[in-house]
Gaussian input, Z-matrix of N, CA and C with variables (Angstrom, degrees):
# hf/3-21g

backbone

0 1
 N
 C     1     B1
 C     2     B2     1     A1
 N     3     B3     2     A2     1     D1
 C     4     B4     3     A3     2     D2
 C     5     B5     4     A4     3     D3
 N     6     B6     5     A5     4     D4
 C     7     B7     6     A6     5     D5
 C     8     B8     7     A7     6     D6
 N     9     B9     8     A8     7     D7
 C    10    B10     9     A9     8     D8
 C    11    B11    10    A10     9     D9
 N    12    B12    11    A11    10    D10
 C    13    B13    12    A12    11    D11
 C    14    B14    13    A13    12    D12
 N    15    B15    14    A14    13    D13
 C    16    B16    15    A15    14    D14
 C    17    B17    16    A16    15    D15
 N    18    B18    17    A17    16    D16
 C    19    B19    18    A18    17    D17
 C    20    B20    19    A19    18    D18
 N    21    B21    20    A20    19    D19
 C    22    B22    21    A21    20    D20
 C    23    B23    22    A22    21    D21
 N    24    B24    23    A23    22    D22
 C    25    B25    24    A24    23    D23
 C    26    B26    25    A25    24    D24
 N    27    B27    26    A26    25    D25
 C    28    B28    27    A27    26    D26
 C    29    B29    28    A28    27    D27
 N    30    B30    29    A29    28    D28
 C    31    B31    30    A30    29    D29
 C    32    B32    31    A31    30    D30
 N    33    B33    32    A32    31    D31
 C    34    B34    33    A33    32    D32
 C    35    B35    34    A34    33    D33
 N    36    B36    35    A35    34    D34
 C    37    B37    36    A36    35    D35
 C    38    B38    37    A37    36    D36
 N    39    B39    38    A38    37    D37
 C    40    B40    39    A39    38    D38
 C    41    B41    40    A40    39    D39
 N    42    B42    41    A41    40    D40
 C    43    B43    42    A42    41    D41
 C    44    B44    43    A43    42    D42
 N    45    B45    44    A44    43    D43
 C    46    B46    45    A45    44    D44
 C    47    B47    46    A46    45    D45
 N    48    B48    47    A47    46    D46
 C    49    B49    48    A48    47    D47
 C    50    B50    49    A49    48    D48
 N    51    B51    50    A50    49    D49
 C    52    B52    51    A51    50    D50
 C    53    B53    52    A52    51    D51
 N    54    B54    53    A53    52    D52
 C    55    B55    54    A54    53    D53
 C    56    B56    55    A55    54    D54
 N    57    B57    56    A56    55    D55
 C    58    B58    57    A57    56    D56
 C    59    B59    58    A58    57    D57
 N    60    B60    59    A59    58    D58
 C    61    B61    60    A60    59    D59
 C    62    B62    61    A61    60    D60
 N    63    B63    62    A62    61    D61
 C    64    B64    63    A63    62    D62
 C    65    B65    64    A64    63    D63
 N    66    B66    65    A65    64    D64
 C    67    B67    66    A66    65    D65
 C    68    B68    67    A67    66    D66
 N    69    B69    68    A68    67    D67
 C    70    B70    69    A69    68    D68
 C    71    B71    70    A70    69    D69
 N    72    B72    71    A71    70    D70
 C    73    B73    72    A72    71    D71
 C    74    B74    73    A73    72    D72
 N    75    B75    74    A74    73    D73
 C    76    B76    75    A75    74    D74
 C    77    B77    76    A76    75    D75
 N    78    B78    77    A77    76    D76
 C    79    B79    78    A78    77    D77
 C    80    B80    79    A79    78    D78
 N    81    B81    80    A80    79    D79
 C    82    B82    81    A81    80    D80
 C    83    B83    82    A82    81    D81
 N    84    B84    83    A83    82    D82
 C    85    B85    84    A84    83    D83
 C    86    B86    85    A85    84    D84
 N    87    B87    86    A86    85    D85
 C    88    B88    87    A87    86    D86
 C    89    B89    88    A88    87    D87
 N    90    B90    89    A89    88    D88
 C    91    B91    90    A90    89    D89
 C    92    B92    91    A91    90    D90
 N    93    B93    92    A92    91    D91
 C    94    B94    93    A93    92    D92
 C    95    B95    94    A94    93    D93
 N    96    B96    95    A95    94    D94
 C    97    B97    96    A96    95    D95
 C    98    B98    97    A97    96    D96
 N    99    B99    98    A98    97    D97
 C   100   B100    99    A99    98    D98
 C   101   B101   100   A100    99    D99
 N   102   B102   101   A101   100   D100
 C   103   B103   102   A102   101   D101
 C   104   B104   103   A103   102   D102
 N   105   B105   104   A104   103   D103
 C   106   B106   105   A105   104   D104
 C   107   B107   106   A106   105   D105
 N   108   B108   107   A107   106   D106
 C   109   B109   108   A108   107   D107
 C   110   B110   109   A109   108   D108
 N   111   B111   110   A110   109   D109
 C   112   B112   111   A111   110   D110
 C   113   B113   112   A112   111   D111
 N   114   B114   113   A113   112   D112
 C   115   B115   114   A114   113   D113
 C   116   B116   115   A115   114   D114
 N   117   B117   116   A116   115   D115
 C   118   B118   117   A117   116   D116
 C   119   B119   118   A118   117   D117
 N   120   B120   119   A119   118   D118
 C   121   B121   120   A120   119   D119
 C   122   B122   121   A121   120   D120
 N   123   B123   122   A122   121   D121
 C   124   B124   123   A123   122   D122
 C   125   B125   124   A124   123   D123
 N   126   B126   125   A125   124   D124
 C   127   B127   126   A126   125   D125
 C   128   B128   127   A127   126   D126
 N   129   B129   128   A128   127   D127
 C   130   B130   129   A129   128   D128
 C   131   B131   130   A130   129   D129
 N   132   B132   131   A131   130   D130
 C   133   B133   132   A132   131   D131
 C   134   B134   133   A133   132   D132
 N   135   B135   134   A134   133   D133
 C   136   B136   135   A135   134   D134
 C   137   B137   136   A136   135   D135
 N   138   B138   137   A137   136   D136
 C   139   B139   138   A138   137   D137
 C   140   B140   139   A139   138   D138
 N   141   B141   140   A140   139   D139
 C   142   B142   141   A141   140   D140
 C   143   B143   142   A142   141   D141
 N   144   B144   143   A143   142   D142
 C   145   B145   144   A144   143   D143
 C   146   B146   145   A145   144   D144
 N   147   B147   146   A146   145   D145
 C   148   B148   147   A147   146   D146
 C   149   B149   148   A148   147   D147
 N   150   B150   149   A149   148   D148
 C   151   B151   150   A150   149   D149
 C   152   B152   151   A151   150   D150
 N   153   B153   152   A152   151   D151
 C   154   B154   153   A153   152   D152
 C   155   B155   154   A154   153   D153
 N   156   B156   155   A155   154   D154
 C   157   B157   156   A156   155   D155
 C   158   B158   157   A157   156   D156
 N   159   B159   158   A158   157   D157
 C   160   B160   159   A159   158   D158
 C   161   B161   160   A160   159   D159
 N   162   B162   161   A161   160   D160
 C   163   B163   162   A162   161   D161
 C   164   B164   163   A163   162   D162
 N   165   B165   164   A164   163   D163
 C   166   B166   165   A165   164   D164
 C   167   B167   166   A166   165   D165
 N   168   B168   167   A167   166   D166
 C   169   B169   168   A168   167   D167
 C   170   B170   169   A169   168   D168
 N   171   B171   170   A170   169   D169
 C   172   B172   171   A171   170   D170
 C   173   B173   172   A172   171   D171
 N   174   B174   173   A173   172   D172
 C   175   B175   174   A174   173   D173
 C   176   B176   175   A175   174   D174
 N   177   B177   176   A176   175   D175
 C   178   B178   177   A177   176   D176
 C   179   B179   178   A178   177   D177
 N   180   B180   179   A179   178   D178
 C   181   B181   180   A180   179   D179
 C   182   B182   181   A181   180   D180
 N   183   B183   182   A182   181   D181
 C   184   B184   183   A183   182   D182
 C   185   B185   184   A184   183   D183
 N   186   B186   185   A185   184   D184
 C   187   B187   186   A186   185   D185
 C   188   B188   187   A187   186   D186
 N   189   B189   188   A188   187   D187
 C   190   B190   189   A189   188   D188
 C   191   B191   190   A190   189   D189
 N   192   B192   191   A191   190   D190
 C   193   B193   192   A192   191   D191
 C   194   B194   193   A193   192   D192
 N   195   B195   194   A194   193   D193
 C   196   B196   195   A195   194   D194
 C   197   B197   196   A196   195   D195
 N   198   B198   197   A197   196   D196
 C   199   B199   198   A198   197   D197
 C   200   B200   199   A199   198   D198
 N   201   B201   200   A200   199   D199
 C   202   B202   201   A201   200   D200
 C   203   B203   202   A202   201   D201
 N   204   B204   203   A203   202   D202
 C   205   B205   204   A204   203   D203
 C   206   B206   205   A205   204   D204
 N   207   B207   206   A206   205   D205
 C   208   B208   207   A207   206   D206
 C   209   B209   208   A208   207   D207
 N   210   B210   209   A209   208   D208
 C   211   B211   210   A210   209   D209
 C   212   B212   211   A211   210   D210
 N   213   B213   212   A212   211   D211
 C   214   B214   213   A213   212   D212
 C   215   B215   214   A214   213   D213
 N   216   B216   215   A215   214   D214
 C   217   B217   216   A216   215   D215
 C   218   B218   217   A217   216   D216
 N   219   B219   218   A218   217   D217
 C   220   B220   219   A219   218   D218
 C   221   B221   220   A220   219   D219
 N   222   B222   221   A221   220   D220
 C   223   B223   222   A222   221   D221
 C   224   B224   223   A223   222   D222
 N   225   B225   224   A224   223   D223
 C   226   B226   225   A225   224   D224
 C   227   B227   226   A226   225   D225
 N   228   B228   227   A227   226   D226
 C   229   B229   228   A228   227   D227
 C   230   B230   229   A229   228   D228
 N   231   B231   230   A230   229   D229
 C   232   B232   231   A231   230   D230
 C   233   B233   232   A232   231   D231
 N   234   B234   233   A233   232   D232
 C   235   B235   234   A234   233   D233
 C   236   B236   235   A235   234   D234
 N   237   B237   236   A236   235   D235
 C   238   B238   237   A237   236   D236
 C   239   B239   238   A238   237   D237
 N   240   B240   239   A239   238   D238
 C   241   B241   240   A240   239   D239
 C   242   B242   241   A241   240   D240
 N   243   B243   242   A242   241   D241
 C   244   B244   243   A243   242   D242
 C   245   B245   244   A244   243   D243
 N   246   B246   245   A245   244   D244
 C   247   B247   246   A246   245   D245
 C   248   B248   247   A247   246   D246
 N   249   B249   248   A248   247   D247
 C   250   B250   249   A249   248   D248
 C   251   B251   250   A250   249   D249
 N   252   B252   251   A251   250   D250
 C   253   B253   252   A252   251   D251
 C   254   B254   253   A253   252   D252
 N   255   B255   254   A254   253   D253
 C   256   B256   255   A255   254   D254
 C   257   B257   256   A256   255   D255
 N   258   B258   257   A257   256   D256
 C   259   B259   258   A258   257   D257
 C   260   B260   259   A259   258   D258
 N   261   B261   260   A260   259   D259
 C   262   B262   261   A261   260   D260
 C   263   B263   262   A262   261   D261
 N   264   B264   263   A263   262   D262
 C   265   B265   264   A264   263   D263
 C   266   B266   265   A265   264   D264
 N   267   B267   266   A266   265   D265
 C   268   B268   267   A267   266   D266
 C   269   B269   268   A268   267   D267
 N   270   B270   269   A269   268   D268
 C   271   B271   270   A270   269   D269
 C   272   B272   271   A271   270   D270
 N   273   B273   272   A272   271   D271
 C   274   B274   273   A273   272   D272
 C   275   B275   274   A274   273   D273
 N   276   B276   275   A275   274   D274
 C   277   B277   276   A276   275   D275
 C   278   B278   277   A277   276   D276
 N   279   B279   278   A278   277   D277
 C   280   B280   279   A279   278   D278
 C   281   B281   280   A280   279   D279
 N   282   B282   281   A281   280   D280
 C   283   B283   282   A282   281   D281
 C   284   B284   283   A283   282   D282
 N   285   B285   284   A284   283   D283
 C   286   B286   285   A285   284   D284
 C   287   B287   286   A286   285   D285

   B1=1.4368
   B2=1.5365
   B3=1.3238
   B4=1.4621
   B5=1.5269
   B6=1.3176
   B7=1.4556
   B8=1.5312
   B9=1.3228
   B10=1.4600
   B11=1.5182
   B12=1.3216
   B13=1.4630
   B14=1.5271
   B15=1.3300
   B16=1.4659
   B17=1.5266
   B18=1.3213
   B19=1.4664
   B20=1.5263
   B21=1.3197
   B22=1.4670
   B23=1.5295
   B24=1.3219
   B25=1.4649
   B26=1.5291
   B27=1.3240
   B28=1.4658
   B29=1.5268
   B30=1.3129
   B31=1.4649
   B32=1.5255
   B33=1.3337
   B34=1.4632
   B35=1.5305
   B36=1.3307
   B37=1.4659
   B38=1.5288
   B39=1.3170
   B40=1.4629
   B41=1.5285
   B42=1.3310
   B43=1.4626
   B44=1.5256
   B45=1.3281
   B46=1.4663
   B47=1.5282
   B48=1.3380
   B49=1.4727
   B50=1.5257
   B51=1.3323
   B52=1.4595
   B53=1.5224
   B54=1.3183
   B55=1.4655
   B56=1.5291
   B57=1.3042
   B58=1.4643
   B59=1.5295
   B60=1.3124
   B61=1.4649
   B62=1.5350
   B63=1.3198
   B64=1.4638
   B65=1.5315
   B66=1.3201
   B67=1.4689
   B68=1.5257
   B69=1.3143
   B70=1.4610
   B71=1.5283
   B72=1.3172
   B73=1.4682
   B74=1.5238
   B75=1.3253
   B76=1.4666
   B77=1.5327
   B78=1.3337
   B79=1.4638
   B80=1.5193
   B81=1.3209
   B82=1.4660
   B83=1.5161
   B84=1.3075
   B85=1.4583
   B86=1.5299
   B87=1.3087
   B88=1.4688
   B89=1.5321
   B90=1.3229
   B91=1.4603
   B92=1.5275
   B93=1.3232
   B94=1.4645
   B95=1.5213
   B96=1.3265
   B97=1.4630
   B98=1.5241
   B99=1.3164
   B100=1.4658
   B101=1.5265
   B102=1.3239
   B103=1.4580
   B104=1.5247
   B105=1.3104
   B106=1.4630
   B107=1.5244
   B108=1.3209
   B109=1.4684
   B110=1.5272
   B111=1.3254
   B112=1.4682
   B113=1.5203
   B114=1.3253
   B115=1.4629
   B116=1.5256
   B117=1.3189
   B118=1.4638
   B119=1.5190
   B120=1.3220
   B121=1.4596
   B122=1.5283
   B123=1.3142
   B124=1.4649
   B125=1.5309
   B126=1.3174
   B127=1.4648
   B128=1.5208
   B129=1.3297
   B130=1.4660
   B131=1.5325
   B132=1.3260
   B133=1.4706
   B134=1.5304
   B135=1.3274
   B136=1.4653
   B137=1.5209
   B138=1.3178
   B139=1.4586
   B140=1.5233
   B141=1.3091
   B142=1.4650
   B143=1.5263
   B144=1.3210
   B145=1.4698
   B146=1.5262
   B147=1.3136
   B148=1.4652
   B149=1.5289
   B150=1.3324
   B151=1.4652
   B152=1.5282
   B153=1.3207
   B154=1.4715
   B155=1.5282
   B156=1.3229
   B157=1.4680
   B158=1.5304
   B159=1.3292
   B160=1.4723
   B161=1.5237
   B162=1.3096
   B163=1.4666
   B164=1.5345
   B165=1.3206
   B166=1.4585
   B167=1.5302
   B168=1.3235
   B169=1.4704
   B170=1.5192
   B171=1.3259
   B172=1.4691
   B173=1.5181
   B174=1.3174
   B175=1.4633
   B176=1.5313
   B177=1.3248
   B178=1.4638
   B179=1.5229
   B180=1.3045
   B181=1.4615
   B182=1.5221
   B183=1.3277
   B184=1.4558
   B185=1.5051
   B186=1.3261
   B187=1.4594
   B188=1.5248
   B189=1.3151
   B190=1.4635
   B191=1.5297
   B192=1.3088
   B193=1.4593
   B194=1.5351
   B195=1.3210
   B196=1.4620
   B197=1.5270
   B198=1.3190
   B199=1.4582
   B200=1.5297
   B201=1.3262
   B202=1.4674
   B203=1.5246
   B204=1.3076
   B205=1.4656
   B206=1.5265
   B207=1.3273
   B208=1.4647
   B209=1.5281
   B210=1.3294
   B211=1.4634
   B212=1.5223
   B213=1.3191
   B214=1.4611
   B215=1.5282
   B216=1.3135
   B217=1.4592
   B218=1.5253
   B219=1.3248
   B220=1.4614
   B221=1.5269
   B222=1.3157
   B223=1.4691
   B224=1.5310
   B225=1.3301
   B226=1.4675
   B227=1.5344
   B228=1.3027
   B229=1.4730
   B230=1.5286
   B231=1.3200
   B232=1.4611
   B233=1.5246
   B234=1.3182
   B235=1.4677
   B236=1.5275
   B237=1.3105
   B238=1.4669
   B239=1.5159
   B240=1.3311
   B241=1.4587
   B242=1.5275
   B243=1.3256
   B244=1.4594
   B245=1.5311
   B246=1.3206
   B247=1.4621
   B248=1.5258
   B249=1.3149
   B250=1.4649
   B251=1.5291
   B252=1.3221
   B253=1.4635
   B254=1.5222
   B255=1.3172
   B256=1.4670
   B257=1.5225
   B258=1.3265
   B259=1.4664
   B260=1.5296
   B261=1.3314
   B262=1.4656
   B263=1.5275
   B264=1.3190
   B265=1.4568
   B266=1.5177
   B267=1.3073
   B268=1.4716
   B269=1.5239
   B270=1.3168
   B271=1.4615
   B272=1.5296
   B273=1.3101
   B274=1.4632
   B275=1.5366
   B276=1.3036
   B277=1.4717
   B278=1.5275
   B279=1.3095
   B280=1.4580
   B281=1.5188
   B282=1.3228
   B283=1.4540
   B284=1.5109
   B285=1.3043
   B286=1.4744
   B287=1.5116
   A1=110.53
   A2=117.71
   A3=121.23
   A4=111.29
   A5=116.18
   A6=120.54
   A7=110.01
   A8=116.54
   A9=120.99
   A10=112.53
   A11=116.57
   A12=120.74
   A13=109.61
   A14=116.80
   A15=120.84
   A16=110.54
   A17=117.16
   A18=121.31
   A19=110.24
   A20=117.22
   A21=120.93
   A22=110.41
   A23=116.02
   A24=120.10
   A25=110.97
   A26=116.03
   A27=120.02
   A28=110.56
   A29=117.35
   A30=120.21
   A31=110.87
   A32=116.38
   A33=120.46
   A34=110.43
   A35=116.23
   A36=120.28
   A37=111.01
   A38=116.67
   A39=121.03
   A40=110.83
   A41=116.61
   A42=120.49
   A43=111.75
   A44=115.51
   A45=120.96
   A46=111.94
   A47=116.48
   A48=122.16
   A49=112.29
   A50=116.04
   A51=120.91
   A52=112.62
   A53=116.84
   A54=120.56
   A55=108.94
   A56=114.96
   A57=121.74
   A58=109.81
   A59=117.76
   A60=120.16
   A61=113.28
   A62=116.85
   A63=120.24
   A64=112.06
   A65=116.82
   A66=120.98
   A67=112.58
   A68=117.34
   A69=121.60
   A70=113.09
   A71=117.62
   A72=119.74
   A73=111.65
   A74=116.57
   A75=120.91
   A76=110.47
   A77=116.38
   A78=120.27
   A79=111.47
   A80=117.46
   A81=120.68
   A82=109.47
   A83=117.47
   A84=121.64
   A85=111.34
   A86=115.26
   A87=120.49
   A88=111.04
   A89=116.67
   A90=120.70
   A91=111.63
   A92=117.64
   A93=121.23
   A94=110.63
   A95=117.09
   A96=120.56
   A97=111.28
   A98=116.62
   A99=120.40
   A100=111.04
   A101=116.31
   A102=120.61
   A103=110.83
   A104=116.53
   A105=120.05
   A106=111.03
   A107=117.27
   A108=120.74
   A109=111.03
   A110=116.48
   A111=120.64
   A112=110.53
   A113=116.58
   A114=121.18
   A115=111.00
   A116=116.74
   A117=120.00
   A118=111.75
   A119=117.17
   A120=120.87
   A121=110.78
   A122=116.81
   A123=120.85
   A124=111.36
   A125=116.97
   A126=120.42
   A127=110.06
   A128=116.07
   A129=120.25
   A130=110.16
   A131=117.21
   A132=120.87
   A133=110.68
   A134=116.28
   A135=119.89
   A136=111.20
   A137=115.80
   A138=120.25
   A139=112.69
   A140=117.86
   A141=120.40
   A142=110.67
   A143=115.97
   A144=120.02
   A145=111.65
   A146=117.10
   A147=122.10
   A148=112.04
   A149=115.98
   A150=122.09
   A151=112.14
   A152=116.07
   A153=121.57
   A154=112.34
   A155=118.19
   A156=121.19
   A157=111.51
   A158=117.24
   A159=120.35
   A160=110.89
   A161=115.52
   A162=120.89
   A163=109.97
   A164=116.20
   A165=122.13
   A166=110.97
   A167=117.10
   A168=120.43
   A169=111.49
   A170=117.32
   A171=120.35
   A172=110.63
   A173=116.33
   A174=120.61
   A175=110.11
   A176=117.00
   A177=120.05
   A178=111.58
   A179=116.63
   A180=120.44
   A181=112.68
   A182=117.08
   A183=119.40
   A184=115.92
   A185=118.42
   A186=118.32
   A187=111.28
   A188=117.09
   A189=120.94
   A190=113.00
   A191=116.62
   A192=121.41
   A193=112.34
   A194=117.25
   A195=120.91
   A196=113.61
   A197=117.80
   A198=121.08
   A199=111.54
   A200=118.69
   A201=120.49
   A202=111.61
   A203=116.21
   A204=119.99
   A205=110.48
   A206=116.37
   A207=121.07
   A208=110.85
   A209=116.54
   A210=120.54
   A211=110.78
   A212=117.15
   A213=121.56
   A214=110.97
   A215=116.84
   A216=121.36
   A217=112.69
   A218=117.27
   A219=120.74
   A220=113.65
   A221=117.46
   A222=121.15
   A223=108.68
   A224=117.11
   A225=119.38
   A226=110.19
   A227=116.96
   A228=123.22
   A229=110.44
   A230=115.84
   A231=121.51
   A232=113.08
   A233=118.27
   A234=120.03
   A235=111.29
   A236=117.25
   A237=120.30
   A238=110.16
   A239=116.07
   A240=121.36
   A241=109.77
   A242=116.70
   A243=121.69
   A244=111.14
   A245=116.96
   A246=120.03
   A247=111.57
   A248=116.88
   A249=121.00
   A250=110.61
   A251=116.74
   A252=120.75
   A253=110.24
   A254=118.10
   A255=121.37
   A256=111.12
   A257=117.54
   A258=120.70
   A259=111.08
   A260=116.52
   A261=120.37
   A262=110.84
   A263=116.02
   A264=120.84
   A265=110.55
   A266=117.43
   A267=121.46
   A268=109.68
   A269=116.69
   A270=120.62
   A271=111.22
   A272=115.89
   A273=121.20
   A274=111.24
   A275=115.83
   A276=121.08
   A277=111.77
   A278=117.28
   A279=120.52
   A280=112.42
   A281=116.62
   A282=119.84
   A283=112.85
   A284=117.11
   A285=120.49
   A286=110.70
   D1=-48.70
   D2=-177.15
   D3=-68.73
   D4=-39.11
   D5=179.41
   D6=-62.84
   D7=-43.84
   D8=-179.19
   D9=-62.62
   D10=-41.90
   D11=178.52
   D12=-66.12
   D13=-45.47
   D14=179.50
   D15=-61.42
   D16=-37.98
   D17=178.45
   D18=-62.91
   D19=-41.25
   D20=177.26
   D21=-60.57
   D22=-43.74
   D23=-179.94
   D24=-61.33
   D25=-46.00
   D26=-178.77
   D27=-67.32
   D28=-37.31
   D29=175.80
   D30=-59.98
   D31=-40.00
   D32=176.10
   D33=-62.73
   D34=-43.52
   D35=178.72
   D36=-61.37
   D37=-41.28
   D38=178.96
   D39=-62.57
   D40=-43.70
   D41=179.59
   D42=-63.00
   D43=-31.84
   D44=-179.79
   D45=-89.78
   D46=4.68
   D47=-177.14
   D48=56.30
   D49=37.27
   D50=179.81
   D51=-100.35
   D52=1.95
   D53=174.30
   D54=-153.02
   D55=157.70
   D56=-179.79
   D57=-82.98
   D58=137.75
   D59=177.72
   D60=-55.14
   D61=-34.23
   D62=-179.26
   D63=-65.62
   D64=-25.55
   D65=-177.90
   D66=-94.85
   D67=-4.49
   D68=-171.74
   D69=-59.07
   D70=-49.25
   D71=-176.38
   D72=-63.12
   D73=-40.19
   D74=177.68
   D75=-63.68
   D76=-41.21
   D77=178.28
   D78=-63.98
   D79=-41.69
   D80=179.12
   D81=-58.52
   D82=-47.14
   D83=-179.81
   D84=-62.36
   D85=-46.13
   D86=-179.31
   D87=-63.80
   D88=-46.56
   D89=-179.48
   D90=-65.44
   D91=-38.21
   D92=178.81
   D93=-62.30
   D94=-42.29
   D95=178.43
   D96=-64.28
   D97=-43.25
   D98=178.82
   D99=-65.31
   D100=-43.36
   D101=179.32
   D102=-60.83
   D103=-44.62
   D104=179.59
   D105=-61.60
   D106=-42.91
   D107=179.62
   D108=-63.24
   D109=-45.03
   D110=178.87
   D111=-63.20
   D112=-46.04
   D113=-178.84
   D114=-61.07
   D115=-47.59
   D116=-178.61
   D117=-62.83
   D118=-37.66
   D119=178.41
   D120=-65.52
   D121=-44.13
   D122=178.80
   D123=-66.76
   D124=-39.02
   D125=177.46
   D126=-63.55
   D127=-41.95
   D128=179.11
   D129=-60.95
   D130=-41.53
   D131=178.14
   D132=-61.02
   D133=-43.56
   D134=178.81
   D135=-63.65
   D136=-41.59
   D137=-176.58
   D138=-72.01
   D139=-22.07
   D140=176.77
   D141=-61.27
   D142=-32.02
   D143=178.15
   D144=-61.99
   D145=-25.76
   D146=-178.18
   D147=-108.74
   D148=11.85
   D149=-176.87
   D150=55.47
   D151=40.78
   D152=-178.05
   D153=-119.61
   D154=5.93
   D155=-175.88
   D156=-63.45
   D157=-41.56
   D158=179.71
   D159=-63.62
   D160=-40.95
   D161=178.47
   D162=-60.84
   D163=-42.72
   D164=179.14
   D165=-63.22
   D166=-44.83
   D167=179.44
   D168=-61.59
   D169=-40.40
   D170=176.75
   D171=-63.69
   D172=-39.60
   D173=179.75
   D174=-63.46
   D175=-41.00
   D176=178.65
   D177=-62.72
   D178=-33.75
   D179=-179.77
   D180=-76.06
   D181=-36.33
   D182=-169.14
   D183=-113.34
   D184=-30.46
   D185=-170.81
   D186=-150.03
   D187=73.30
   D188=-176.97
   D189=-71.49
   D190=-9.58
   D191=-177.77
   D192=-58.40
   D193=-33.80
   D194=-173.77
   D195=-108.20
   D196=13.07
   D197=-175.55
   D198=-59.97
   D199=-49.87
   D200=-178.75
   D201=-60.60
   D202=-43.50
   D203=178.98
   D204=-62.62
   D205=-43.88
   D206=179.03
   D207=-60.74
   D208=-47.64
   D209=-178.67
   D210=-64.97
   D211=-39.69
   D212=177.97
   D213=-59.93
   D214=-37.52
   D215=-179.08
   D216=-81.07
   D217=-21.40
   D218=-172.08
   D219=-103.06
   D220=-38.73
   D221=-177.80
   D222=-93.76
   D223=120.94
   D224=177.43
   D225=-60.09
   D226=140.39
   D227=-179.95
   D228=52.03
   D229=49.94
   D230=-174.83
   D231=-56.03
   D232=-43.72
   D233=-176.00
   D234=-65.19
   D235=-37.22
   D236=175.52
   D237=-67.00
   D238=-42.03
   D239=177.34
   D240=-58.76
   D241=-47.54
   D242=-178.24
   D243=-61.35
   D244=-45.94
   D245=179.86
   D246=-63.45
   D247=-37.86
   D248=178.27
   D249=-65.27
   D250=-44.01
   D251=178.39
   D252=-63.87
   D253=-43.08
   D254=179.16
   D255=-62.31
   D256=-41.01
   D257=179.57
   D258=-64.34
   D259=-44.00
   D260=178.27
   D261=-65.84
   D262=-41.43
   D263=-179.77
   D264=-63.53
   D265=-39.01
   D266=179.24
   D267=-60.65
   D268=-44.61
   D269=178.38
   D270=-62.33
   D271=-41.56
   D272=-179.69
   D273=-67.50
   D274=-49.25
   D275=-174.98
   D276=-70.89
   D277=-44.23
   D278=-176.68
   D279=-88.67
   D280=-8.49
   D281=179.00
   D282=70.33
   D283=33.76
   D284=-178.37
   D285=-92.33

């Protein structure tokens, strides 16, 4: 999920001539890692309201396969939350 979003961002940068094609793959990897860190931190903040942050951290360590499903079931309006976090993260990461 994070890699795909980061790839879209870098593709946009390439179309706008804001990055070199040779650096694109490295940027995708770097942006995906940053996006994942930002997303997980924001999800943890949301889950603290429901006393589920510890459960989420354990899931990240042991079983990432079900993270999206878990968050969808636990965070109200998860898809809106996710899109909002991605939009903020894009501004932070790309400096827009």
